[in-house]
Structure formats: structure tokens, C-alpha cells
N, C-alpha and C positions, 0 to 999 in steps of 0.2 A: 731419277738418276742423279747422282752427284756429279755436277759439272766441274766445279773447281773448289780448291781449298786455299784460302788466303790466311797466312799466319804472320803476326808481327810482334816482336819483343817477347817471345814466348820461350822461356828456358834458354837453350843455346841458340835459338833461332833469332836472327836479326829481322829478316823479312823474306818469306818465300811465297810463291804463287804456283800451285800445281793444277794443271788442266788435265782432267781425267777423261777417259773414253769409255765406250761400252766394252763389255767383255772383261778380261782379266788384266788388272793394273797391279804390277808387282813393285815393291820397294825393297831394295837390297843396299848393302853397304857394310863397311867394317864394323866390328863389334865396338859399341860405344860411340858410333858416329851420330846417333840420334834418331834412328829409324822409328822407335816407338814414341818419340816425342811428337811425331806427326799424328799418330793415333791419339795420343793424349790431347793434342790441340783440337782434334775432331770431337773427342769426348767432351772437352771443355765447352765447345760451341753448342753441343747438344744438351747442356745443362748439368753435366756431372760435376760433383764437388772436386775442387782442386786445391792444393796447398797454396798459400799466399805468395810463396817464393817462386811461382811460375814466371813472374815478371823479371825480365833481364835486369841485372844489377845497375846497368847504366841507363835504364829507361823508366819513364813515369807510368807506363801502362802496358798491358798485354792485350792483344786482339786476335780473335779467331773468327773467321767468316766462311760460311759454306753456301754455295749456290746450287740449288736443285732445280731440275725440271720436273713438273708435276705430270705423272703418268697414270694416276689412279683416281677414281671417283671418291674413294675413302678419304684421300688427302684433301680433295676439293671440298668435300662435305665438312671436314674438320675445320678448314679455313673459314667457311661460311659460319660454322658454329661459333668460332672464335671472333667473328666479325672482322676478319683481316682481308684486305684487298688482295686479289689474285690477278695480276696483270701478266698476260702472255704466258700463263702457266709456269711462272718462275717463282721460286721461294728463296729468299736470302735470310739465312739465320746468322746472327752475329752476337758475340758476347765479348764485352770489354771489362777489364778489371783495372781500376784506378784507386790507389790508396786503400786496397782491400775491399773496395765496393764494386759490385757487379752491375753492369748495364746489359740487359738482354733485349734483343729486337728481332721481330719477324717482319720482313718487308718494310723496315723503317719504323714500325710501331713498337713502342716499349711494352715488354711483357715480363711475366715472372719466369723464374727457372722452371716452375711447375708446368706452365703453359708450353715452354720450350720442349720439355720432356714429352708432353702429350703429343705434340705434332711430330717430333723426331722419331717416336716409336713407330710411326707409320711410314717413315721415309728410309730408315736405315737400321740394320741389325749388326751390332758390333760384338765379335767374339774374341776375347783376349785370353791371356793365360789364367786370369782369375776365374773365368768360366770353366776352365778345365777342372779346377778344384770344386766348383759349385756342383758339378755333375756328380761328385762323390757324396754330396749332401742329399739325403733321402727326401728332405722337404722340397727340393727343387723338382723332383720327379713328377709330383702331382701337377705342379704348375705347367710343366712341359706337356704332359698328357692332356690337360684341360685345354691347352692352346690348340689342340688338334680336334676337339669336339666339333660336331656340326652346329649349325645355328640354333637348332632346337636344344641341343645339349648346353650350349653357352647361355641361352635364355633360362633354362632350368636351373643352372648354377646361380644365376642372379636372383631368381625367385627363391631359391633355398636360402640365400644370404639374407634376403628381406624377411622371409618366414622365421629364420632363426633369431633375428633381432626382435620380432614380435613375441616369439616364444620366450626368449630371455627376459623381456620386459614383464610378461605375465608371471614368470617365476619370481622375479624381484618383488612384484606386487604381493604375491602370496607370502613370500618370506617376511616382508614388512608387516603384512596383516597379522601373521602369526606372532610376530614380535610385539605387536601392539595389544595383543589380547590381555596381557597383565594389567595394562592401564586403560582398558576400554571404558570403564565407568567414568573415570576422570575425563577422558577425551570426549565422551558423549556430553557430559555437562558443559565442557568448554565450547564444543560445537554448538550446543543449544543456546548458550549465552551469546555467542557471536551472531547466530542467525536472528535471535530476538532483537539484538541491538541494531542490526542493519534493517530488519523489517519495520521496527518501530519508527525508524527515520522516514519511511515512506518516500524514498528518493525518486526523483523524476530526472531522467537523462536531460542534460542541458540546463537544468535550473541553477546550477552553480554559476554558470557564466552570466545568466540574467541577474542573479543576486549580487554578484560582484559589480556589475554595471550599476545597479540600483544603489548599492552601498557607496560606491564612488560618487554617485550623483548626490546622495544625501549628505555625505561627509563634506562635500564642497558646495552645498546649497547656497550659502551666503555669497561666496565669490561668484557663483554662476548667476545668482539673482541680481547682484550689482551690475555685472557686465551686460546682462540681458536688458535690464531696466534702462541703462544708459543708452544702449543701442536702439531700444524702442523710442526713447525720447529724441535721439538725434535724427531718426528717420521718420518721426511722426508728423501728424498734420496739425499739431498744436504749437503755437509760438513760432520759433525759428527752426523747427524741424525740417528735414529735407523734403518731407511730403508737402508741407505748406509752401515752401519755396517753389517746388516743381508745379504745384497747383496754380500758383500765381503766374508762373512762366507759361503754362498752358493757356490761361486766359489771355495773356498778352499776345501769344502767337495766333490764337483764334481771331483776335481783333485785326492783327496784321494780315492774315490770310484773306480777309474780305477785300483788301486792297491789292494783294499780289498773290496769285496762285502758286508761285514758286515756293512759298512758305509752307504749302500743304505737306510736303514730304517730311520736313523737319517737325511739323506739328504732329504728324502721324507717329514718328519715332518717339517724341516726348510723351505723347498720350500713352503709348505702350509702356514706357518707363514708369509713368504715373500708375498705370494699372498693376504692373508687377510689384511696385513699391507698396501699393495699397494691399495686395495679397500678402506680401511679406509682413506688413504691420499686423494684419489679422492673425497670421501664424505665430508671430513672436508674442502677441498679446495672449493667445491661448497658452503658449508654452510658459509665459510668465505666471499665469494663474496656476499652472500645474506644479510649480516649484514649492508649493507649501507642503511641508512634511511635518508630521507630528513626531514627538519623541518616542511615542509608542511604536509607530511604524519603523523608525530607525532601530529601536531596540530589538524588535522582532527580526528584522533583516540581519542584524549583527549576530543574534543568537543562532539563527538558522545557518548562517555561514560558518560559525564556530563549530556547530554540530557536524556539518558536512566535512570541514577540514580535519576535524578530529577523526572521523571515519576514514578519510583519505590517508592519514598518517598510519592507520592500522591495516587497511585492507586493499589499498590501491590508489594510484595517482589520479584516477578519474572516477566519475560515478559509474561509468560502464564497467571499469575494472572491479569496483566494489560489488556491483550486481553479479558479475561473473564469479567473484569469490563466494558470494552468497550461494550460488548454484552448486559450487563445489562442496561447500560445507553441508548443504542440504543432502547432497549425495553421500557424503561421509557419514552423516547422522543416520541416513537410511541403512547404510552398511552396518553401522554399530548396533542399530536397533534390531536388525535381522542378521546378526553376525554369522550364525551357523549356516544359514541359507546362502549368505554371501560367499563364505569359504567353500561351501559345497559347489556352488556355481563356478567359482574361480578354478577349483580343481578340475571340474568337468571341462571347462574351456581349455585348460592347459593340456588335459589328456587328448582332447580333440585336435588341438594344435600340434601336439607331438605325433599323433597318428598320421595327420595330414603331411607333416614334414617327413616322417618315416617313408611314406609312399613316394614322396618326391625324391628322397635320397635313394630309394630302391631303383627308381627309374633312371636316376643319374648314374648309379652304380652299373646298371646294365649297359648304358651308353658307354661308360668308361671301359667296361670289359670288352665290348665289341670294338671300340676304337683302339684299345691296347693290343688286341689280336692283330688287327690290320697294321698298326704302327710297328709292332714287334717284327712282323714278317718283312716289312719294307726295310727296317733297320738291319735285320739279319742279312738281307740281300746286299745292302750297302756295305756291311762289314766284310762279307765275302769278297766283294770287289776290292776292298782295301786290305786284302791279304790276310784276313781272319778266315782262313780256309775251312777250319773245323769248328768255328764258333757257333754257339747256340745263345740266343738272346730272347729274353721274355720280360714283359712289363707286367708285374704282379699287381692285381687289384684285390684287396681283402676288405670285407665289410665287418663293421662292429656296431650294432644298433645301440650299444651302451656308450658309444663315444661319438655323439653327434656334435657337429660344429657348423659354422656358416658355409663350409665347403662340402657338407655331406657327412657320411659316416665311413668313408673309405680311407685306407692307407695304400699308397702307391709306391712301389719300389722296382727299380730296374735290376734285373738279375742277368748274369752272363757266365758262360763257360767257354773258355778259350781253347780247351784241349778235349779230344775225344774221351768219353767215359767219365768225365768229371761232372758232378752235379752242379746245377745252377747256384751261384752264390751272389751276394750283393756286390755291386761294382767296386766299392771301397776295399773289399776283401780280396779282389782278384787283379784288378787292372794296375799296370805300371804306368809311369808318366807318358811314355810314347803310346801305350794302348789307350789311355784316356783321351789323348789328342785325336786319335783315329776314331774312337767311339763318338766323340763329340762331332767330328767332321761327318761321320755317317748320319748322325741325328740331324745335323744342320742341313745336310744334302737332301734328306727326306722332307724336312720341314719347309725347305725352300720351294719345293714343288707344291706346297699346300697353302702358302700365304701370298700376299700381294706386295710384299716389301721388295723394292727394286734393287736396293744396294746392300751388299753384305761385306763386312770388313773382318778379316782374320788377322790377328796379331800373333805371329809366330805359332801357327797351327801345327807346324812341323816339329815341335819340341819332342826330342827323344826318338826320332825315326831316321832311317837311312836305307840305302841300298834299294832292293826291289820294292820294298814297302813305300819308300819315298816316291818312286816312279808311279805307283798306283795312286798315291795321294795326289800327285800332280795331275794325273789324268782325271781324277774325280773332281778336283777343283776346276779344271778346264771344262768339264761337262756342265758344272753348275753355272759357269760364266757364260754359257750359251743362252741361258734364260734370265740371268741376273748379272748386274754389274758387280764385280768383285774387286776389292782393294785388299791386298795382303802384304804383310811384312814377313820375309822369309830368309832363312840361312841356307836353304837347299837349292843347288843349281838346277835340279830336276824340275822343281816348281817354278823357279824364275824363268827357265827356258820356255815355259808355256805362256808367258806373258804376251798379251796383245800390245800393252804399253808398259815400258820398263823404266823405273826411276831409280837413280843412284843417290844415296845420301852420303855426304862426306863432311868431315870436320877439319877446320884449319884455323891456325892462329894468325890474325891480322891486326897489326897495330896494338899488340898486347891483349887482344880480345879473341876468345874462342867463338867461332861462328859455324853453325851447321847450315849447309846449303843443299839444294835439291836440283838434280839435272835429269831431264828426259833423255834417254839414250837412243842413238841410232841403231840400226841393225848390226853394224860392225862393232859399235861400242857395247852392245849387249853381249856379243861373243867375247869381248875382252873381259867384261864383268863376270861372265860365266867361268872363264879361265881362271880369274882370280879366286872365285869361290871354290873351284875344283882343286887348285894347287895349294892355296893357303900360304905359299912362300914364293919360290921362283917359278915364273911362268915360262915353260919350255915350249918348243915347237910341238911336241907331242900333246902337251896340255891344251895348246891352242887348237890342235886338230880335234881333240876330244870335245872341246867346247863347240866347235863348228858342227860336229856330228850330232851333239846333243840338241843344238838349236834346230838343225835340219830334221831330226827325228821328231821333235816337239811339233814343228810345223806340219809334218806328215800326219801325226796323230790328230791334231786339231782339225785338219781338213778332211 
């Protein structure tokens, strides 16, 4: 559930805080007061693209922040998947724009707008005037139907998408192979040359690192030898080396220990040092002897490194990558040498892949048809409730095996007849503006019972309707709000009267600035706002009485 909306420096809004409740939350106000700005601010917080001029002219930034309570396991699982902490089942989505740059956060952690959209799709469903028009677009009908498939159907849809990628990849491989046929002899020769060049090198993984270390050692042999020889002399047991000095010191302490046992600990430590130094001298002497390199060894090492580096420049940055390239070219050569068999096998694989995909598409099509029948019946019932008394509605699913895509081979279209005796026609050929609003509301009301999204937002769902139809729409929205939190912007008093919580948006000029403000209305203030919406001009006693009766009737209907 959406608990609160906090907006600052957004368009005409200086700063507002809206605390929402369960049930139906209505937003009303004069035309141009900024009602839809609130919805825009919510969309902004949810990751929707907005123009840069949303920041108030006198401000450095714009901020929109939404606080939700988590009420579904799907949301909790998504938070875990995104590795975002969930304390007390609260989610705070915030988005800030400064100098054209966006900062998005979930529970204080910076995220991308893409992540914001992923999570928000589970929290809230916003339906605005734009979606009215999208309903007339046939491409949106399949998406709507697929959202109602059962888990098996949705899994099948994902499997088809993956299978289609595999199928498309095979087709591309075949097309490329057929295009290569003309230059096959040349390609065979080139592949054979590359294979021979790599094989002749007899590469061993890791040898390049060993050779580089050896080459560095040989290249700097003189400097290494001088340093090692001097270190050996300084620590040795000849002349004034440290070994000789420590040896004499050990003899002196042995002599002293015969007179004083307190010297024994120091003698023991110095004896250990002498032993360690003696071992060191043996090691450095052995290393000194190993530093003798012949010019022939150095030349062989250098030549081998040059060969390996030359192969790296052609076939890969490491020996492992070169050997992997060798495997690929050997496979290519095998294909070239047995080209006809390769093409035949590839075509057979493509045919098998297509048949498998056709079976999957057929299963999906059957699921879509069954879902469409149930959904059509439910939407038809919802339309009748919304005053489409003689309407007929059908979701058509047509299959075409020659038109396969990652979504199957179906085309989906919503058909409607609003008058008795008329044949079913596509929505865009029949529905007026007000009818589209009601059809979308009917669809949303049916879908709301099928998903787990807690909050629904309707921005001017009442476009183009009035009278008895407006009353039916208000009742339908009230029914939806029993199971879902609803936030809506409306011009119709019949709908506003159904509100459990009613907000008024107003606009005023203060100190030369135009500011939009939001106020939660009391019961009496709600009646006054209904009277304003009813009258449109002067509010008379009779208008006030009508407003009271409308609110009373709404309360009776809700209860």
C-alpha cells in the first residue's frame, strides 16, 4: 500500500506531503490547479522519463518520494533479489533531479531507473489518459492477455522466447554457411594454414609466463650476479663477512658462558642466527652458480617468446585463447571438408527446432484461447455493470504457423459490439473516448482481481462520461477499492463522493510565485467541494442540498 507521497520543487509544487489511506483516495480541484502534477510526480518517483523543466524555476532540484508498506511475498522476494534491506516491511522510493542528473534510491541505496521500474511494477499500477489510447493499439492486446495466463502459460511463453533465439541463431548460421560456399576452397586453405601454424608451435599453457620470467632473469643476469656476489661476500665466512664476525662472537660467548650461566640464552640466540646465516650462504652460493647463462640459451628463450607473442597478436591474448581458437578452426575445417553433410545436418536441426517450437506455440495458443474465453466473459460482465447493457465483447486469438516470433504464432485483438445486431469490430473502429475509458476500467477491474498489486492509480478515468454512466463508474471504482488501494484524479462529483479520503488541489499566487497546494478535506469540506463540482459557478442552497444527498447516497452504497 502507498502510505505517503512527498513532492518538492516539482513543476508548480513548492512542497506537499500527502498521507494516503486504504480504500478510495480521490483528488479533485479546479481545471489547471495541478491535479495531474501529483500523478506525474508519482510516475517520476517510479522511474518514468520526465522533461528537465519539471524543476521549479526558483529551485536547484526536484524531489519525489513514495513510502510503501510491503504486503506481498513477491515484493519481498524482489527486494532480496536486488539485495536491498527491508526493515519493518517499509519501502521508500525516491528520485531527485539536479542539473539534469537523476539520483534514484530504494531504502537509501542508490539504484538505476531500471531497478526502480522493476520494483515499482510490483507495487503500483498507474492508468492514465495515455493508456486509454494504448488500448486502441492491437499490439497491446496480446500483452494484456498474456498477463492473465496461468503460471504454466507464462513459463511456456518464456521457453518459446528462448527457443526462438536458438532457432534464429541456427537460421543465421545456415545463411552464413550458404554465403560462404563460394569461397569455401579459399577458407579451407586459410583454416588449414592457421591450424598448422598453431600446432607447429606445440604450445603449453603457462609456458609464456615461465619464459618471460626466464628472459627477464637472463636479460639482467649481470646486474643480478653483481648484487648476489656482493651479498654473498658481505654475509660470508671469509675475511670480514658477517658469518666470520658472528662465528667469532659465538666463540667469545661460549667462553663467557663457562663463567656465567646468564649468558646461555644470548648464546643460544646467536647460535641460531649463525645457523640461519650458514643456510643462507649455502642457498645464495647455489643461486650464484645457477646464474651462468649461455648466449644459445638466451637466444632460444627470446625466439620462443617472439613466436608465442606473434601467435598472440593473431589468435588471442593468452595461450588458452590461442588453443581455443585452434579448436574453433579445426571445427570450421571439418565443416568445410564435409560441407554437404554439415549443411544437411544443420537443416535437419533447424527443422527439428522449428517443429519443437511449433508444438510449444500450439500449446501456448490453446492456453491463450482458453484464457481469452474466460477473460472475455468477465470483461463483458464488467461492461454490463458499467452501462454497456447490450455490449458484446470478445478477445480474438488467431494462429499463423508462417508467422512465428518469440511470442508464439498468434495475433490477439479485442473486438466489441456496443449495440444489438452489430457484428464484432476492432475497438479502434467502434469505441468513442468515453467508451474507451469505461472499457479500460472494465478490464482493469477484472485484472485487479487476478494480480497481487496493492495500489491502483487512475488519472481522469472519467473522461467523456456523465449521468447514469458516471454513477455506475463510481460504484465500480468503489468496489475495486474494497480489495485494492485506489488513488484517482477525477472531475466527476459522483466518483469523488465515493472517496474514503478526499484531497483538494488548489493553485494560488504568493509573492509573485504560483504554487500548487494539497489539502485533505473533512466531511463538511467534501460536501462543499462536491457542490463546487456540481455547480461550476454559483453554489446555491439547492446545489448544497444535492451535494449532501450525493455524499449520503455514496455512503449508503459503500456500506
